[in-house]
C-alpha positions, 0 to 999 in steps of 0.5 A: 128264545122269546127274549131276542126280538123284543131285545133287538128293539129295545137295542135298537133304539137305545143304541140311536139314543146312545149314538146321539148321546155321543155326538152331544158330548162330542159337543159338550167336550167342545163347548166346555171341555173338562175345566170348572163350568164342565165339572159343574155341569156335570155335578149338576145333571148327576143329581136327577140322573143319579136318583132317576136310576136309582128311583126309576130304574131301581125301585119303579122297575123292578118293584112294579112291574112284578107286581103289576105283570102278575095282576094283569090277568084281572084288568080291573086290578092291576088298573086299581095298582097302577093309578094307586101307585102313580098318585101316591109316587105324583105327590110324592115327587112334588114334596121330594123334589121342592124339599131339594130346591128348597135345600139345594146347596145344602145338597150340593155341599154333600155330593160335591164338598170339594168344589167349596173351594170356588165360590163361583163354582159353587153357586154355579152348580147349585143354580145349574142343579136347580134347573135340573131336578124337577126333571126328575118329577118328570122322569119317575112318572115317565118310567112308571108308564113306561112299565105299564107299557113294557108289561104289555111288550110295547118295548119301542116307545119307551125305549125311545124316550132317551133319544128326546133328551139327546135331541133337545141337549143337541138343539141347546148346544147348536144354539150355544155354538151359534151364539158364540156362548162356549164354555160360559155360564149361560151356556150351562144354564141354556143346555141344563134348560134344554134338559129339563124340558125333554122330561115333560115331553117324554111325559106328555109322550107317555101318558097318551100311549097309556091313554090308549091302552087305557091306563089314564093315570088319575090324580086324587086325594093321597092314601096309603092302601094296600097296593101301596104297602105291597109296592112299597115292601119290594121299593125300598130295597130295590132302590138299594139293589138296582141303583147300586151302580148308581151309588158307586158313581154317585161316591165317586164324583163327591171323592173327584170334587177334590181333584180338578177335572176329575168329575169330567175324566170319570163322566166321559169314560162314564158315558163310553161303557154305559153304552154296552151296559145299557145295550146287554144289562139293561135292555136283557132286564127290561125284556126277562123282568115281566116275562120272568114275573109271569111264569115264575106266577104260573109256576113253570119251573122249565121255562124259567130254567131256560129263561134264565140260563139263556139271558145270562148267557147272552150277556156274556157272549155280548158282554166279554167282547165288549169288555176287552174292545173297550180295553184294548180300543180306549185312547182311541175311542177317547181320542176320536170321540173327544179331543177337540177344542177345549179337551187335549191328548192329555186328558184323552190319556187320562179319560181313556185310563178311567176307561180301560178299569170301568170296561175291566168291570163291564161283565160284573156290571151286566151281570149285575143286572140279570143276577138282580132279576132272578131274586126281582123276579120273585119279588125278593128286593131284600137279599139283593139289597144286603149285598148292595149295601156290602159292595157301597160300603167297600168301594167307599173304604176303596175309593178314600184310602185310593184316592190319596195315593192314585187320585180319581183313578183310585175311584174306578178301581174302586167301583170296579173292584165292588162291583165284581164283589157284589156279583160273586155274591148275587152268584153264590146266593142264587145257586144256595136258592137254587135260582140259577144251577151251572152244569157242564154245557155252561161251562163249555160255553163261557170258555169258548165265549172267553177263547172267541173274545181273546181271538177277536182281540188278537185279529184286530191287533194284528189288523191295527199294527201289522196289515193295515196300520191306518194313521190317524189325522187331523180331521175328526170325520176320517178318524170315526170311520177308521174307529168304526172300520175296527169296530165293524171288523171285529165284530164280524170276526167275533160273529165268524167265530162264534158260528164256527165255535158253535156259541150261538147261531143268529138265524136259530135265535130268531127262528124260536 
């Protein structure tokens, strides 16, 4: 399948970025723990990140790439379309960021009303959010430029950019440690400044890369052209559809602000399950969208069905064992990565419970990304938007109800259940629209994937509790190596079972 090699490139860069991200989060946990300053920092950094994922990964990526990919047969038309969108986005983002900076206290009140109980905590969030929010300007333009690079199948540079974010933040955290500033407001501001600086560098790198392709962006007086109208016709629905997980996380953060440490628990658990989500769902989506759009434009129905089915099958081959693995090793993962200094064993237990619930929704989170591509590649963003809206409403209602009885765990449960509802709606509609068809071979593959995944967990249980039973120690590097050993042998065993059951042949994939 021709998406394997580019997928491997993207996943490799994503893995490096996420591993650096884990190291960054380890340092954050050690520096801030799960207290008030940590809660304030995580809420403040959510503002640009949530809007980035909704706008950049949702509207920009899902709307721009299909339209731009189909125009590449006429380079002049493609350049004009790209420059129109970049110019309009440039001025729109300046206006949006300026308004949000001015009304930031109201925004914090809206997204974290529980912080009003502490004026110091509330004011710190406002200060940090004002530092972080211009990142939205840099990263949204960067995402548009990455859409150009991806359409030309220049995946590696775009996929490697998040590495810079982690390197900048790690440098800031090392500075904080060196100067004994841990768990202070000034430390949070230094860390947020490193985050902002990384956005500027990413944008400059992308401008240079696009200039080498002949797509240097130009700034002029903004005007509403046909290109902009076509773009926004798709982008507004895509804002809701493409960013549904982020909208649900935002809803959870608002409600979690009423419970001490809840924001931190949700953040740390979210960071863990985002790794397989990025490696599988997001990476496949990046490769699939421009390629599927081109095949639809050329009306290659056989290739379209094969690419869709293989993409979904590959997603499940990776997502189902990842989900079960995160559930089984949840406590070990949180303990090894975060339990030190200001992050204690009670925090580990609370965060691992959230991770288990998020892991139950991982296959849904991944498959939503794939099924949405089926619609977006056909320039249909309205149907995914409607289903996303249903999912958000369900999430809000369940979160409010469950939070009263089981606190932050209710937020995690609501996020997971609403995502499964969204997937079921997308699945049924894609069959109805004849975008996707289930055959006997696909059903057999799913059964074998589930069997192989359960076999992997049983194997891990035997190894971990009976054959080896290695005890974790107080030495961090030893604990990390123990956890890595369990993960690696599980992956190897799963790969062997997949090969024996003829689920996937690695050699054949790379030969195609």
